[in-house]
SEKE-845932 format. One record per residue (C-alpha): residue in three letters; x, z negated, y. Coordinates in steps of 0.02 Angstrom, whole numbers, padded with zeros to 5 digits, always signed. Each point is the difference from the previous one (the first is absolute). Layout:
N
AlaXZY/...
end
This chain:
117
Unk+00000+00000+00000/Unk+00067+00050+00169/Unk+00011-00136+00133/Unk-00065+00057+00171/Unk+00142+00028+00123/Unk-00074-00126+00123/Unk+00018-00138-00132/Unk+00186+00037-00023/Unk+00042-00032+00183/Unk+00068-00166+00061/Unk+00006-00026+00188/Unk+00165-00073+00063/Unk-00026+00034+00187/Unk-00141+00058+00111/Unk+00040+00183-00033/Unk+00114-00004-00155/Unk-00049-00015-00183/Unk+00100+00004-00160/Unk-00056+00065-00168/Unk+00060+00024-00178/Unk+00041+00177-00060/Unk-00126+00121+00070/Unk-00049+00165-00077/Unk-00007+00163+00097/Unk-00191-00002+00004/Unk+00005-00167+00093/Unk+00070+00086+00155/Unk-00171+00074+00042/Unk-00076-00174-00027/Unk+00126-00076+00122/Unk-00040+00132+00131/Unk-00187-00033-00023/Unk+00035-00187+00025/Unk+00082+00041+00168/Unk+00183-00013-00046/Unk+00122+00115+00091/Unk+00165-00022-00095/Unk+00072-00038-00171/Unk+00174-00064-00044/Unk+00054+00020-00182/Unk+00131-00130-00047/Unk+00023+00054-00182/Unk+00145+00100-00067/Unk-00059+00153-00097/Unk-00018-00031-00188/Unk+00027-00187+00019/Unk-00133-00024-00134/Unk+00027+00164-00091/Unk-00070+00176+00009/Unk-00182-00056+00016/Unk+00034-00071+00174/Unk-00049+00122+00139/Unk+00153+00066+00091/Unk+00028-00019+00185/Unk-00031+00185+00024/Unk-00169-00012-00089/Unk-00045-00148+00110/Unk+00061+00089+00158/Unk-00104+00155-00039/Unk-00157-00104-00031/Unk+00029-00106+00156/Unk+00027+00151+00111/Unk-00152+00087-00075/Unk-00101-00154+00048/Unk+00069+00004+00178/Unk+00114-00152-00022/Unk+00178-00020+00062/Unk+00114-00035-00148/Unk+00172-00079-00018/Unk+00104-00032-00155/Unk+00115-00150+00008/Unk+00045-00042-00181/Unk+00070-00174-00024/Unk+00045-00105-00150/Unk-00109-00152-00041/Unk+00140-00130+00013/Unk+00099+00066+00148/Unk-00036+00090+00161/Unk+00154+00046+00100/Unk+00018-00031+00187/Unk-00013+00189+00022/Unk-00163+00008-00098/Unk-00071-00146+00099/Unk+00050+00086+00163/Unk-00082+00162-00060/Unk-00161-00094-00041/Unk+00003-00074+00175/Unk+00017+00177+00071/Unk-00146+00060-00106/Unk-00108-00147+00056/Unk+00038+00045+00181/Unk-00026+00188-00016/Unk-00139+00030-00127/Unk-00180-00002+00057/Unk-00101-00150-00055/Unk-00088-00067-00097/Unk+00130+00022-00135/Unk+00013-00033-00187/Unk+00166-00031-00088/Unk+00004+00002-00189/Unk+00116-00035-00146/Unk-00028-00053-00181/Unk-00098-00159+00043/Unk-00001-00008+00190/Unk+00123-00146+00003/Unk+00156+00102+00042/Unk-00091+00090+00142/Unk-00057-00168+00069/Unk+00177-00072-00007/Unk+00069+00156+00084/Unk-00132-00014+00138/Unk+00042-00183+00029/Unk+00187+00037+00007/Unk-00029+00146+00120/Unk-00104-00100+00124/Unk+00120-00148-00009/Unk+00153+00101+00053/
end
């Protein structure tokens, strides 16, 4: 059974949510919910070939009218450069914004590190 996209979202700021792995079809759902941007924090094939690639996600996001950024980070470590890049994305991408990874935790940690710098 497919979980509705809205139920996957966890708000971490007034205009920022995090989510676990999203599927390409969820991009249209996000646009319908009023989101403007998506940040994918997962490396391609982190969970194997069944995981949608960044290019598949980019194509679906752009088809839905969303801005898209790929900033793959590892679960246990985000470098100062990756944190700085997330801060840049948070400043430049239109909001509201959704960042996603495997569970949403890594995206949340990256957000917190980016706003704390």
